[in-house]
N, CA, C, O and the ligand as a Tripos MOL2 file, in Angstrom:
@<TRIPOS>MOLECULE
protein
  301   299    76     0     0
PROTEIN
NO_CHARGES

@<TRIPOS>ATOM
      1 N           9.6540    0.3720   10.6330 N.3       1 MET1
      2 CA          9.9810    1.7920   10.4540 C.3       1 MET1
      3 C          11.3420    1.9120    9.7850 C.2       1 MET1
      4 O          12.3210    1.3550   10.2810 O.2       1 MET1
      5 N          11.4210    2.6110    8.6930 N.am      2 ALA2
      6 CA         12.7020    2.8620    8.0400 C.3       2 ALA2
      7 C          13.5200    3.8460    8.8860 C.2       2 ALA2
      8 O          12.9730    4.7910    9.4540 O.2       2 ALA2
      9 N          14.8150    3.6150    8.9610 N.am      3 THR3
     10 CA         15.6750    4.4750    9.7900 C.3       3 THR3
     11 C          16.9210    4.8690    9.0170 C.2       3 THR3
     12 O          17.2520    4.2600    8.0010 O.2       3 THR3
     13 N          17.6080    5.8920    9.5060 N.am      4 PHE4
     14 CA         18.8940    6.2720    8.9280 C.3       4 PHE4
     15 C          19.7170    6.9680   10.0020 C.2       4 PHE4
     16 O          19.1730    7.3910   11.0220 O.2       4 PHE4
     17 N          21.0110    7.0900    9.7850 N.am      5 LYS5
     18 CA         21.8900    7.7380   10.7570 C.3       5 LYS5
     19 C          22.2590    9.1540   10.3310 C.2       5 LYS5
     20 O          22.1520   10.0950   11.1180 O.2       5 LYS5
     21 N          22.6920    9.2990    9.0880 N.am      6 TYR6
     22 CA         23.2480   10.5790    8.6610 C.3       6 TYR6
     23 C          22.2680   11.3550    7.7870 C.2       6 TYR6
     24 O          22.0320   10.9560    6.6470 O.2       6 TYR6
     25 N          21.6970   12.4340    8.2710 N.am      7 PRO7
     26 CA         20.6750   13.1620    7.5210 C.3       7 PRO7
     27 C          21.2010   13.7750    6.2160 C.2       7 PRO7
     28 O          20.4110   14.0560    5.3150 O.2       7 PRO7
     29 N          22.4760   13.9790    6.1000 N.am      8 GLN8
     30 CA         23.0010   14.5800    4.8680 C.3       8 GLN8
     31 C          22.8850   13.6410    3.6700 C.2       8 GLN8
     32 O          23.0540   14.0670    2.5270 O.2       8 GLN8
     33 N          22.5990   12.3700    3.9260 N.am      9 PHE9
     34 CA         22.4830   11.4000    2.8400 C.3       9 PHE9
     35 C          21.0390   11.1210    2.4350 C.2       9 PHE9
     36 O          20.8020   10.3690    1.4890 O.2       9 PHE9
     37 N          20.0680   11.7130    3.1340 N.am     10 VAL10
     38 CA         18.6530   11.4830    2.8510 C.3      10 VAL10
     39 C          17.9600   12.8360    2.7730 C.2      10 VAL10
     40 O          18.0810   13.6560    3.6830 O.2      10 VAL10
     41 N          17.2320   13.0670    1.6820 N.am     11 LYS11
     42 CA         16.6030   14.3610    1.4550 C.3      11 LYS11
     43 C          15.0930   14.2040    1.3640 C.2      11 LYS11
     44 O          14.5980   13.2980    0.6930 O.2      11 LYS11
     45 N          14.3610   15.0850    2.0380 N.am     12 GLN12
     46 CA         12.9040   15.0710    1.9180 C.3      12 GLN12
     47 C          12.4850   15.8430    0.6780 C.2      12 GLN12
     48 O          12.9070   16.9810    0.4730 O.2      12 GLN12
     49 N          11.6540   15.2180   -0.1490 N.am     13 ILE13
     50 CA         11.1090   15.9030   -1.3200 C.3      13 ILE13
     51 C           9.6040   15.6590   -1.3830 C.2      13 ILE13
     52 O           9.0980   14.6900   -0.8170 O.2      13 ILE13
     53 N           8.9000   16.5430   -2.0720 N.am     14 ASN14
     54 CA          7.4530   16.4090   -2.2350 C.3      14 ASN14
     55 C           7.1840   15.8800   -3.6430 C.2      14 ASN14
     56 O           7.1070   16.6570   -4.5950 O.2      14 ASN14
     57 N           7.0430   14.5670   -3.7750 N.am     15 HIS15
     58 CA          6.8730   13.9490   -5.0890 C.3      15 HIS15
     59 C           5.6650   13.0110   -5.0510 C.2      15 HIS15
     60 O           5.4400   12.3070   -4.0660 O.2      15 HIS15
     61 N           4.9000   13.0150   -6.1300 N.am     16 ALA16
     62 CA          3.6810   12.2090   -6.1890 C.3      16 ALA16
     63 C           3.9680   10.7080   -6.1000 C.2      16 ALA16
     64 O           3.0660    9.9230   -5.8100 O.2      16 ALA16
     65 N           5.2070   10.3100   -6.3470 N.am     17 ALA17
     66 CA          5.5450    8.8800   -6.2550 C.3      17 ALA17
     67 C           5.2200    8.3220   -4.8730 C.2      17 ALA17
     68 O           4.9120    7.1380   -4.7360 O.2      17 ALA17
     69 N           5.2860    9.1560   -3.8660 N.am     18 PHE18
     70 CA          5.0720    8.6970   -2.4870 C.3      18 PHE18
     71 C           3.5870    8.6260   -2.1240 C.2      18 PHE18
     72 O           3.2300    8.1510   -1.0450 O.2      18 PHE18
     73 N           2.7280    9.0980   -3.0210 N.am     19 ASP19
     74 CA          1.2760    9.0470   -2.7950 C.3      19 ASP19
     75 C           0.6260    7.8810   -3.5410 C.2      19 ASP19
     76 O          -0.5580    7.5960   -3.3610 O.2      19 ASP19
     77 N           1.4030    7.2280   -4.3630 N.am     20 GLN20
     78 CA          0.8960    6.1660   -5.2310 C.3      20 GLN20
     79 C           0.8710    4.8290   -4.4790 C.2      20 GLN20
     80 O           1.8010    4.5160   -3.7360 O.2      20 GLN20
     81 N          -0.1950    4.0430   -4.6750 N.am     21 ILE21
     82 CA         -0.2810    2.6980   -4.1090 C.3      21 ILE21
     83 C           0.0770    1.6900   -5.1950 C.2      21 ILE21
     84 O          -0.4610    1.7340   -6.3010 O.2      21 ILE21
     85 N           0.9990    0.7740   -4.8620 N.am     22 THR22
     86 CA          1.4130   -0.2630   -5.8040 C.3      22 THR22
     87 C           0.8800   -1.6050   -5.3110 C.2      22 THR22
     88 O           1.0590   -1.9600   -4.1460 O.2      22 THR22
     89 N           0.2340   -2.3390   -6.1920 N.am     23 HIS23
     90 CA         -0.4470   -3.5730   -5.8020 C.3      23 HIS23
     91 C           0.4580   -4.7940   -5.9870 C.2      23 HIS23
     92 O           1.4060   -4.7550   -6.7720 O.2      23 HIS23
     93 N           0.1590   -5.8850   -5.2550 N.am     24 PRO24
     94 CA          0.9450   -7.1150   -5.3870 C.3      24 PRO24
     95 C           1.0450   -7.5690   -6.8410 C.2      24 PRO24
     96 O           0.0990   -7.4330   -7.6170 O.2      24 PRO24
     97 N           2.2060   -8.1080   -7.1920 N.am     25 ALA25
     98 CA          2.4630   -8.7100   -8.5030 C.3      25 ALA25
     99 C           2.4580   -7.6990   -9.6500 C.2      25 ALA25
    100 O           2.5000   -8.0950  -10.8150 O.2      25 ALA25
    101 N           2.4060   -6.4080   -9.3440 N.am     26 SER26
    102 CA          2.5000   -5.4130  -10.4130 C.3      26 SER26
    103 C           3.9560   -4.9760  -10.5940 C.2      26 SER26
    104 O           4.8130   -5.3030   -9.7730 O.2      26 SER26
    105 N           4.2250   -4.2430  -11.6630 N.am     27 THR27
    106 CA          5.5900   -3.8060  -11.9530 C.3      27 THR27
    107 C           6.0050   -2.6890  -10.9980 C.2      27 THR27
    108 O           5.2390   -1.7540  -10.7630 O.2      27 THR27
    109 N           7.2010   -2.7860  -10.4560 N.am     28 VAL28
    110 CA          7.6910   -1.8040   -9.4900 C.3      28 VAL28
    111 C           7.9780   -0.4820  -10.2150 C.2      28 VAL28
    112 O           8.8030   -0.4500  -11.1280 O.2      28 VAL28
    113 N           7.3010    0.6120   -9.8180 N.am     29 PRO29
    114 CA          7.4640    1.8740  -10.5430 C.3      29 PRO29
    115 C           8.7480    2.6350  -10.1860 C.2      29 PRO29
    116 O           9.2960    3.3480  -11.0270 O.2      29 PRO29
    117 N           9.2250    2.4890   -8.9570 N.am     30 TYR30
    118 CA         10.4400    3.1900   -8.5010 C.3      30 TYR30
    119 C          11.2220    2.2570   -7.5800 C.2      30 TYR30
    120 O          10.6260    1.5350   -6.7810 O.2      30 TYR30
    121 N          12.5400    2.2660   -7.6840 N.am     31 SER31
    122 CA         13.3590    1.4930   -6.7510 C.3      31 SER31
    123 C          13.3320    2.1390   -5.3760 C.2      31 SER31
    124 O          13.4140    3.3610   -5.2550 O.2      31 SER31
    125 N          13.2160    1.3200   -4.3440 N.am     32 GLY32
    126 CA         13.2630    1.8690   -3.0000 C.3      32 GLY32
    127 C          12.6130    0.9680   -1.9730 C.2      32 GLY32
    128 O          12.3930   -0.2190   -2.2100 O.2      32 GLY32
    129 N          12.3080    1.5590   -0.8240 N.am     33 ILE33
    130 CA         11.6780    0.8430    0.2800 C.3      33 ILE33
    131 C          10.1790    1.0980    0.2180 C.2      33 ILE33
    132 O           9.7350    2.2430    0.1300 O.2      33 ILE33
    133 N           9.4100    0.0260    0.2650 N.am     34 TYR34
    134 CA          7.9530    0.1000    0.2470 C.3      34 TYR34
    135 C           7.4110   -0.3810    1.5900 C.2      34 TYR34
    136 O           7.9620   -1.2910    2.2100 O.2      34 TYR34
    137 N           6.3230    0.2470    2.0260 N.am     35 ARG35
    138 CA          5.6520   -0.1080    3.2810 C.3      35 ARG35
    139 C           4.2310   -0.5630    2.9670 C.2      35 ARG35
    140 O           3.5220    0.0700    2.1850 O.2      35 ARG35
    141 N           3.8250   -1.6720    3.5870 N.am     36 CYS36
    142 CA          2.4600   -2.1560    3.4110 C.3      36 CYS36
    143 C           1.5060   -1.2760    4.2090 C.2      36 CYS36
    144 O           1.6880   -1.0690    5.4090 O.2      36 CYS36
    145 N           0.4860   -0.7600    3.5250 N.am     37 GLU37
    146 CA         -0.4750    0.1270    4.1790 C.3      37 GLU37
    147 C          -1.3030   -0.6090    5.2310 C.2      37 GLU37
    148 O          -1.8160    0.0100    6.1630 O.2      37 GLU37
    149 N          -1.4340   -1.9220    5.0860 N.am     38 GLY38
    150 CA         -2.2700   -2.6800    6.0080 C.3      38 GLY38
    151 C          -1.5870   -3.0070    7.3230 C.2      38 GLY38
    152 O          -2.2060   -2.9150    8.3830 O.2      38 GLY38
    153 N          -0.3000   -3.3930    7.2650 N.am     39 CYS39
    154 CA          0.3660   -3.9020    8.4740 C.3      39 CYS39
    155 C           1.6930   -3.2260    8.8020 C.2      39 CYS39
    156 O           2.2500   -3.4570    9.8750 O.2      39 CYS39
    157 N           2.2090   -2.3980    7.9010 N.am     40 GLY40
    158 CA          3.4500   -1.6870    8.1990 C.3      40 GLY40
    159 C           4.7190   -2.4210    7.8040 C.2      40 GLY40
    160 O           5.8140   -1.8840    7.9740 O.2      40 GLY40
    161 N           4.6010   -3.6380    7.2810 N.am     41 ARG41
    162 CA          5.7830   -4.3870    6.8410 C.3      41 ARG41
    163 C           6.4980   -3.6210    5.7290 C.2      41 ARG41
    164 O           5.8580   -2.9610    4.9110 O.2      41 ARG41
    165 N           7.8060   -3.7110    5.7060 N.am     42 GLU42
    166 CA          8.5970   -3.0030    4.6960 C.3      42 GLU42
    167 C           9.3740   -3.9920    3.8320 C.2      42 GLU42
    168 O           9.8150   -5.0380    4.3090 O.2      42 GLU42
    169 N           9.5330   -3.6480    2.5620 N.am     43 ILE43
    170 CA         10.3260   -4.4460    1.6270 C.3      43 ILE43
    171 C          11.1670   -3.5040    0.7710 C.2      43 ILE43
    172 O          10.8830   -2.3090    0.6870 O.2      43 ILE43
    173 N          12.1960   -4.0470    0.1400 N.am     44 VAL44
    174 CA         12.9780   -3.3170   -0.8550 C.3      44 VAL44
    175 C          12.6200   -3.8790   -2.2230 C.2      44 VAL44
    176 O          12.6320   -5.0950   -2.4170 O.2      44 VAL44
    177 N          12.3010   -2.9990   -3.1810 N.am     45 SER45
    178 CA         11.9650   -3.4480   -4.5250 C.3      45 SER45
    179 C          12.7170   -2.6140   -5.5530 C.2      45 SER45
    180 O          13.0200   -1.4410   -5.3330 O.2      45 SER45
    181 N          13.0060   -3.2480   -6.6730 N.am     46 THR46
    182 CA         13.7790   -2.6210   -7.7460 C.3      46 THR46
    183 C          12.8800   -2.2780   -8.9250 C.2      46 THR46
    184 O          12.0670   -3.0970   -9.3530 O.2      46 THR46
    185 N          13.0280   -1.0800   -9.4420 N.am     47 GLN47
    186 CA         12.2420   -0.6080  -10.5820 C.3      47 GLN47
    187 C          12.3000   -1.6100  -11.7320 C.2      47 GLN47
    188 O          13.3710   -2.0830  -12.1090 O.2      47 GLN47
    189 N          11.1270   -1.9220  -12.2820 N.am     48 GLY48
    190 CA         11.0420   -2.8340  -13.4030 C.3      48 GLY48
    191 C          10.8640   -4.2850  -13.0050 C.2      48 GLY48
    192 O          10.4580   -5.1130  -13.8210 O.2      48 GLY48
    193 N          11.1720   -4.6050  -11.7270 N.am     49 HIS49
    194 CA         10.9150   -5.9550  -11.2330 C.3      49 HIS49
    195 C           9.4350   -6.0640  -10.8730 C.2      49 HIS49
    196 O           8.6690   -5.1250  -11.0890 O.2      49 HIS49
    197 N           9.0340   -7.2140  -10.3220 N.am     50 THR50
    198 CA          7.6410   -7.4510   -9.9630 C.3      50 THR50
    199 C           7.4750   -7.3960   -8.4480 C.2      50 THR50
    200 O           8.2740   -7.9680   -7.7060 O.2      50 THR50
    201 N           6.4350   -6.7080   -7.9970 N.am     51 MET51
    202 CA          6.1410   -6.6690   -6.5630 C.3      51 MET51
    203 C           5.7940   -8.0750   -6.0730 C.2      51 MET51
    204 O           5.3720   -8.9150   -6.8680 O.2      51 MET51
    205 N           5.9700   -8.3470   -4.7570 N.am     52 PRO52
    206 CA          5.6520   -9.6860   -4.2310 C.3      52 PRO52
    207 C           4.1860  -10.0400   -4.4770 C.2      52 PRO52
    208 O           3.3420   -9.1530   -4.6060 O.2      52 PRO52
    209 N           3.8810  -11.3510   -4.5430 N.am     53 PRO53
    210 CA          2.5110  -11.7820   -4.8150 C.3      53 PRO53
    211 C           1.5740  -11.5110   -3.6330 C.2      53 PRO53
    212 O           2.0160  -11.1560   -2.5400 O.2      53 PRO53
    213 N           0.2990  -11.6840   -3.8710 N.am     54 GLN54
    214 CA         -0.7220  -11.4220   -2.8600 C.3      54 GLN54
    215 C          -0.5030  -12.2430   -1.5890 C.2      54 GLN54
    216 O          -0.8840  -11.8120   -0.5000 O.2      54 GLN54
    217 N           0.1140  -13.4360   -1.7230 N.am     55 ASN55
    218 CA          0.3340  -14.2940   -0.5500 C.3      55 ASN55
    219 C           1.6960  -14.0530    0.1130 C.2      55 ASN55
    220 O           2.1730  -14.8970    0.8710 O.2      55 ASN55
    221 N           2.3200  -12.9070   -0.1700 N.am     56 HIS56
    222 CA          3.6250  -12.5720    0.4190 C.3      56 HIS56
    223 C           3.5820  -12.6290    1.9330 C.2      56 HIS56
    224 O           4.5020  -13.1520    2.5620 O.2      56 HIS56
    225 N           2.5210  -12.0950    2.5260 N.am     57 HIS57
    226 CA          2.3040  -12.2060    3.9720 C.3      57 HIS57
    227 C           0.8050  -12.1420    4.2440 C.2      57 HIS57
    228 O           0.0220  -11.7190    3.3930 O.2      57 HIS57
    229 N           0.4240  -12.5690    5.4410 N.am     58 GLN58
    230 CA         -0.9920  -12.7080    5.7640 C.3      58 GLN58
    231 C          -1.5050  -11.4840    6.5100 C.2      58 GLN58
    232 O          -0.8070  -10.9110    7.3460 O.2      58 GLN58
    233 N          -2.7280  -11.0960    6.1950 N.am     59 HIS59
    234 CA         -3.3990   -9.9910    6.8780 C.3      59 HIS59
    235 C          -4.6350  -10.4900    7.5940 C.2      59 HIS59
    236 O          -5.2160  -11.5060    7.2130 O.2      59 HIS59
    237 N          -5.0370   -9.7720    8.6350 N.am     60 THR60
    238 CA         -6.3600   -9.9750    9.1860 C.3      60 THR60
    239 C          -7.3600   -9.3050    8.2540 C.2      60 THR60
    240 O          -6.9860   -8.5140    7.3880 O.2      60 THR60
    241 N          -8.6230   -9.6250    8.4390 N.am     61 VAL61
    242 CA         -9.6620   -8.9780    7.6220 C.3      61 VAL61
    243 C          -9.6040   -7.4650    7.8000 C.2      61 VAL61
    244 O          -9.7760   -6.7170    6.8380 O.2      61 VAL61
    245 N          -9.3630   -7.0150    9.0250 N.am     62 ALA62
    246 CA         -9.3380   -5.5790    9.3090 C.3      62 ALA62
    247 C          -8.1970   -4.8690    8.5820 C.2      62 ALA62
    248 O          -8.3110   -3.6910    8.2440 O.2      62 ALA62
    249 N          -7.1060   -5.5810    8.3420 N.am     63 GLN63
    250 CA         -5.9570   -4.9560    7.6560 C.3      63 GLN63
    251 C          -6.1980   -4.8240    6.1580 C.2      63 GLN63
    252 O          -5.5150   -4.0420    5.4970 O.2      63 GLN63
    253 N          -7.1370   -5.5560    5.6170 N.am     64 GLY64
    254 CA         -7.4650   -5.4450    4.2000 C.3      64 GLY64
    255 C          -6.4080   -6.0690    3.3110 C.2      64 GLY64
    256 O          -5.6050   -6.8870    3.7610 O.2      64 GLY64
    257 N          -6.4150   -5.6750    2.0390 N.am     65 ALA65
    258 CA         -5.4800   -6.2200    1.0610 C.3      65 ALA65
    259 C          -4.0870   -5.6140    1.2380 C.2      65 ALA65
    260 O          -3.9350   -4.5450    1.8300 O.2      65 ALA65
    261 N          -3.0750   -6.3090    0.7170 N.am     66 ILE66
    262 CA         -1.7200   -5.7550    0.6970 C.3      66 ILE66
    263 C          -1.6860   -4.5900   -0.2800 C.2      66 ILE66
    264 O          -2.0620   -4.7380   -1.4430 O.2      66 ILE66
    265 N          -1.2420   -3.4470    0.1840 N.am     67 ARG67
    266 CA         -1.0990   -2.2490   -0.6500 C.3      67 ARG67
    267 C           0.2470   -1.6280   -0.3090 C.2      67 ARG67
    268 O           0.4900   -1.2790    0.8460 O.2      67 ARG67
    269 N           1.1160   -1.4850   -1.2840 N.am     68 TRP68
    270 CA          2.4680   -0.9880   -1.0320 C.3      68 TRP68
    271 C           2.5850    0.4950   -1.3460 C.2      68 TRP68
    272 O           2.1330    0.9590   -2.3930 O.2      68 TRP68
    273 N           3.1960    1.2290   -0.4270 N.am     69 ARG69
    274 CA          3.4710    2.6500   -0.6300 C.3      69 ARG69
    275 C           4.9910    2.8690   -0.5540 C.2      69 ARG69
    276 O           5.6520    2.4070    0.3760 O.2      69 ARG69
    277 N           5.5160    3.5690   -1.5330 N.am     70 LEU70
    278 CA          6.9340    3.9380   -1.5290 C.3      70 LEU70
    279 C           7.2000    4.8970   -0.3710 C.2      70 LEU70
    280 O           6.5170    5.9120   -0.2360 O.2      70 LEU70
    281 N           8.2040    4.5760    0.4750 N.am     71 ILE71
    282 CA          8.5170    5.4850    1.5990 C.3      71 ILE71
    283 C           9.9250    6.0630    1.4930 C.2      71 ILE71
    284 O          10.1780    7.1530    2.0070 O.2      71 ILE71
    285 N          10.8530    5.3490    0.8300 N.am     72 VAL72
    286 CA         12.1950    5.8890    0.5970 C.3      72 VAL72
    287 C          12.6160    5.4780   -0.8130 C.2      72 VAL72
    288 O          12.5850    4.2920   -1.1410 O.2      72 VAL72
    289 N          12.9990    6.4170   -1.6330 N.am     73 ALA73
    290 CA         13.4250    6.1310   -3.0000 C.3      73 ALA73
    291 C          14.8700    6.5780   -3.1910 C.2      73 ALA73
    292 O          15.3840    7.3830   -2.4150 O.2      73 ALA73
    293 N          15.5200    6.0560   -4.2220 N.am     74 HIS74
    294 CA         16.8190    6.6260   -4.5820 C.3      74 HIS74
    295 C          16.7280    7.2100   -5.9870 C.2      74 HIS74
    296 O          15.9730    6.7230   -6.8290 O.2      74 HIS74
    297 N          17.4900    8.2380   -6.2200 N.am     75 GLU75
    298 CA         17.4240    8.9650   -7.4870 C.3      75 GLU75
    299 C          18.2130    8.2470   -8.5710 C.2      75 GLU75
    300 O          18.2690    8.7160   -9.7080 O.2      75 GLU75
    301 ZN          0.8280   -6.0870    5.1130 Zn       76 ZN76
@<TRIPOS>BOND
     1     1     2 1
     2     2     3 1
     3     3     4 2
     4     3     5 am
     5     5     6 1
     6     6     7 1
     7     7     8 2
     8     7     9 am
     9     9    10 1
    10    10    11 1
    11    11    12 2
    12    11    13 am
    13    13    14 1
    14    14    15 1
    15    15    16 2
    16    15    17 am
    17    17    18 1
    18    18    19 1
    19    19    20 2
    20    19    21 am
    21    21    22 1
    22    22    23 1
    23    23    24 2
    24    23    25 am
    25    25    26 1
    26    26    27 1
    27    27    28 2
    28    27    29 am
    29    29    30 1
    30    30    31 1
    31    31    32 2
    32    31    33 am
    33    33    34 1
    34    34    35 1
    35    35    36 2
    36    35    37 am
    37    37    38 1
    38    38    39 1
    39    39    40 2
    40    39    41 am
    41    41    42 1
    42    42    43 1
    43    43    44 2
    44    43    45 am
    45    45    46 1
    46    46    47 1
    47    47    48 2
    48    47    49 am
    49    49    50 1
    50    50    51 1
    51    51    52 2
    52    51    53 am
    53    53    54 1
    54    54    55 1
    55    55    56 2
    56    55    57 am
    57    57    58 1
    58    58    59 1
    59    59    60 2
    60    59    61 am
    61    61    62 1
    62    62    63 1
    63    63    64 2
    64    63    65 am
    65    65    66 1
    66    66    67 1
    67    67    68 2
    68    67    69 am
    69    69    70 1
    70    70    71 1
    71    71    72 2
    72    71    73 am
    73    73    74 1
    74    74    75 1
    75    75    76 2
    76    75    77 am
    77    77    78 1
    78    78    79 1
    79    79    80 2
    80    79    81 am
    81    81    82 1
    82    82    83 1
    83    83    84 2
    84    83    85 am
    85    85    86 1
    86    86    87 1
    87    87    88 2
    88    87    89 am
    89    89    90 1
    90    90    91 1
    91    91    92 2
    92    91    93 am
    93    93    94 1
    94    94    95 1
    95    95    96 2
    96    95    97 am
    97    97    98 1
    98    98    99 1
    99    99   100 2
   100    99   101 am
   101   101   102 1
   102   102   103 1
   103   103   104 2
   104   103   105 am
   105   105   106 1
   106   106   107 1
   107   107   108 2
   108   107   109 am
   109   109   110 1
   110   110   111 1
   111   111   112 2
   112   111   113 am
   113   113   114 1
   114   114   115 1
   115   115   116 2
   116   115   117 am
   117   117   118 1
   118   118   119 1
   119   119   120 2
   120   119   121 am
   121   121   122 1
   122   122   123 1
   123   123   124 2
   124   123   125 am
   125   125   126 1
   126   126   127 1
   127   127   128 2
   128   127   129 am
   129   129   130 1
   130   130   131 1
   131   131   132 2
   132   131   133 am
   133   133   134 1
   134   134   135 1
   135   135   136 2
   136   135   137 am
   137   137   138 1
   138   138   139 1
   139   139   140 2
   140   139   141 am
   141   141   142 1
   142   142   143 1
   143   143   144 2
   144   143   145 am
   145   145   146 1
   146   146   147 1
   147   147   148 2
   148   147   149 am
   149   149   150 1
   150   150   151 1
   151   151   152 2
   152   151   153 am
   153   153   154 1
   154   154   155 1
   155   155   156 2
   156   155   157 am
   157   157   158 1
   158   158   159 1
   159   159   160 2
   160   159   161 am
   161   161   162 1
   162   162   163 1
   163   163   164 2
   164   163   165 am
   165   165   166 1
   166   166   167 1
   167   167   168 2
   168   167   169 am
   169   169   170 1
   170   170   171 1
   171   171   172 2
   172   171   173 am
   173   173   174 1
   174   174   175 1
   175   175   176 2
   176   175   177 am
   177   177   178 1
   178   178   179 1
   179   179   180 2
   180   179   181 am
   181   181   182 1
   182   182   183 1
   183   183   184 2
   184   183   185 am
   185   185   186 1
   186   186   187 1
   187   187   188 2
   188   187   189 am
   189   189   190 1
   190   190   191 1
   191   191   192 2
   192   191   193 am
   193   193   194 1
   194   194   195 1
   195   195   196 2
   196   195   197 am
   197   197   198 1
   198   198   199 1
   199   199   200 2
   200   199   201 am
   201   201   202 1
   202   202   203 1
   203   203   204 2
   204   203   205 am
   205   205   206 1
   206   206   207 1
   207   207   208 2
   208   207   209 am
   209   209   210 1
   210   210   211 1
   211   211   212 2
   212   211   213 am
   213   213   214 1
   214   214   215 1
   215   215   216 2
   216   215   217 am
   217   217   218 1
   218   218   219 1
   219   219   220 2
   220   219   221 am
   221   221   222 1
   222   222   223 1
   223   223   224 2
   224   223   225 am
   225   225   226 1
   226   226   227 1
   227   227   228 2
   228   227   229 am
   229   229   230 1
   230   230   231 1
   231   231   232 2
   232   231   233 am
   233   233   234 1
   234   234   235 1
   235   235   236 2
   236   235   237 am
   237   237   238 1
   238   238   239 1
   239   239   240 2
   240   239   241 am
   241   241   242 1
   242   242   243 1
   243   243   244 2
   244   243   245 am
   245   245   246 1
   246   246   247 1
   247   247   248 2
   248   247   249 am
   249   249   250 1
   250   250   251 1
   251   251   252 2
   252   251   253 am
   253   253   254 1
   254   254   255 1
   255   255   256 2
   256   255   257 am
   257   257   258 1
   258   258   259 1
   259   259   260 2
   260   259   261 am
   261   261   262 1
   262   262   263 1
   263   263   264 2
   264   263   265 am
   265   265   266 1
   266   266   267 1
   267   267   268 2
   268   267   269 am
   269   269   270 1
   270   270   271 1
   271   271   272 2
   272   271   273 am
   273   273   274 1
   274   274   275 1
   275   275   276 2
   276   275   277 am
   277   277   278 1
   278   278   279 1
   279   279   280 2
   280   279   281 am
   281   281   282 1
   282   282   283 1
   283   283   284 2
   284   283   285 am
   285   285   286 1
   286   286   287 1
   287   287   288 2
   288   287   289 am
   289   289   290 1
   290   290   291 1
   291   291   292 2
   292   291   293 am
   293   293   294 1
   294   294   295 1
   295   295   296 2
   296   295   297 am
   297   297   298 1
   298   298   299 1
   299   299   300 2
@<TRIPOS>SUBSTRUCTURE
     1 MET1         2 RESIDUE 1 A MET
     2 ALA2         6 RESIDUE 1 A ALA
     3 THR3        10 RESIDUE 1 A THR
     4 PHE4        14 RESIDUE 1 A PHE
     5 LYS5        18 RESIDUE 1 A LYS
     6 TYR6        22 RESIDUE 1 A TYR
     7 PRO7        26 RESIDUE 1 A PRO
     8 GLN8        30 RESIDUE 1 A GLN
     9 PHE9        34 RESIDUE 1 A PHE
    10 VAL10       38 RESIDUE 1 A VAL
    11 LYS11       42 RESIDUE 1 A LYS
    12 GLN12       46 RESIDUE 1 A GLN
    13 ILE13       50 RESIDUE 1 A ILE
    14 ASN14       54 RESIDUE 1 A ASN
    15 HIS15       58 RESIDUE 1 A HIS
    16 ALA16       62 RESIDUE 1 A ALA
    17 ALA17       66 RESIDUE 1 A ALA
    18 PHE18       70 RESIDUE 1 A PHE
    19 ASP19       74 RESIDUE 1 A ASP
    20 GLN20       78 RESIDUE 1 A GLN
    21 ILE21       82 RESIDUE 1 A ILE
    22 THR22       86 RESIDUE 1 A THR
    23 HIS23       90 RESIDUE 1 A HIS
    24 PRO24       94 RESIDUE 1 A PRO
    25 ALA25       98 RESIDUE 1 A ALA
    26 SER26      102 RESIDUE 1 A SER
    27 THR27      106 RESIDUE 1 A THR
    28 VAL28      110 RESIDUE 1 A VAL
    29 PRO29      114 RESIDUE 1 A PRO
    30 TYR30      118 RESIDUE 1 A TYR
    31 SER31      122 RESIDUE 1 A SER
    32 GLY32      126 RESIDUE 1 A GLY
    33 ILE33      130 RESIDUE 1 A ILE
    34 TYR34      134 RESIDUE 1 A TYR
    35 ARG35      138 RESIDUE 1 A ARG
    36 CYS36      142 RESIDUE 1 A CYS
    37 GLU37      146 RESIDUE 1 A GLU
    38 GLY38      150 RESIDUE 1 A GLY
    39 CYS39      154 RESIDUE 1 A CYS
    40 GLY40      158 RESIDUE 1 A GLY
    41 ARG41      162 RESIDUE 1 A ARG
    42 GLU42      166 RESIDUE 1 A GLU
    43 ILE43      170 RESIDUE 1 A ILE
    44 VAL44      174 RESIDUE 1 A VAL
    45 SER45      178 RESIDUE 1 A SER
    46 THR46      182 RESIDUE 1 A THR
    47 GLN47      186 RESIDUE 1 A GLN
    48 GLY48      190 RESIDUE 1 A GLY
    49 HIS49      194 RESIDUE 1 A HIS
    50 THR50      198 RESIDUE 1 A THR
    51 MET51      202 RESIDUE 1 A MET
    52 PRO52      206 RESIDUE 1 A PRO
    53 PRO53      210 RESIDUE 1 A PRO
    54 GLN54      214 RESIDUE 1 A GLN
    55 ASN55      218 RESIDUE 1 A ASN
    56 HIS56      222 RESIDUE 1 A HIS
    57 HIS57      226 RESIDUE 1 A HIS
    58 GLN58      230 RESIDUE 1 A GLN
    59 HIS59      234 RESIDUE 1 A HIS
    60 THR60      238 RESIDUE 1 A THR
    61 VAL61      242 RESIDUE 1 A VAL
    62 ALA62      246 RESIDUE 1 A ALA
    63 GLN63      250 RESIDUE 1 A GLN
    64 GLY64      254 RESIDUE 1 A GLY
    65 ALA65      258 RESIDUE 1 A ALA
    66 ILE66      262 RESIDUE 1 A ILE
    67 ARG67      266 RESIDUE 1 A ARG
    68 TRP68      270 RESIDUE 1 A TRP
    69 ARG69      274 RESIDUE 1 A ARG
    70 LEU70      278 RESIDUE 1 A LEU
    71 ILE71      282 RESIDUE 1 A ILE
    72 VAL72      286 RESIDUE 1 A VAL
    73 ALA73      290 RESIDUE 1 A ALA
    74 HIS74      294 RESIDUE 1 A HIS
    75 GLU75      298 RESIDUE 1 A GLU
    76 ZN76       301 GROUP 0 **** ****
């Protein structure tokens, strides 16, 4: 779970970037914190870099494939 202390430094916005799923080894569309939809693991990725490979971490069959969702971005 991503956390913060001071709310004045984090703003909630309604942006489609947070609805997009980013797949392993693809180009990072936005810099920020990503959460795996299957297991909840979080990573930090930089725009223009490459997302971690499919073998970054292991899932059960029920968790499905690694799918990254942006949860905190910086402007
Ligand atoms: Zn996962």
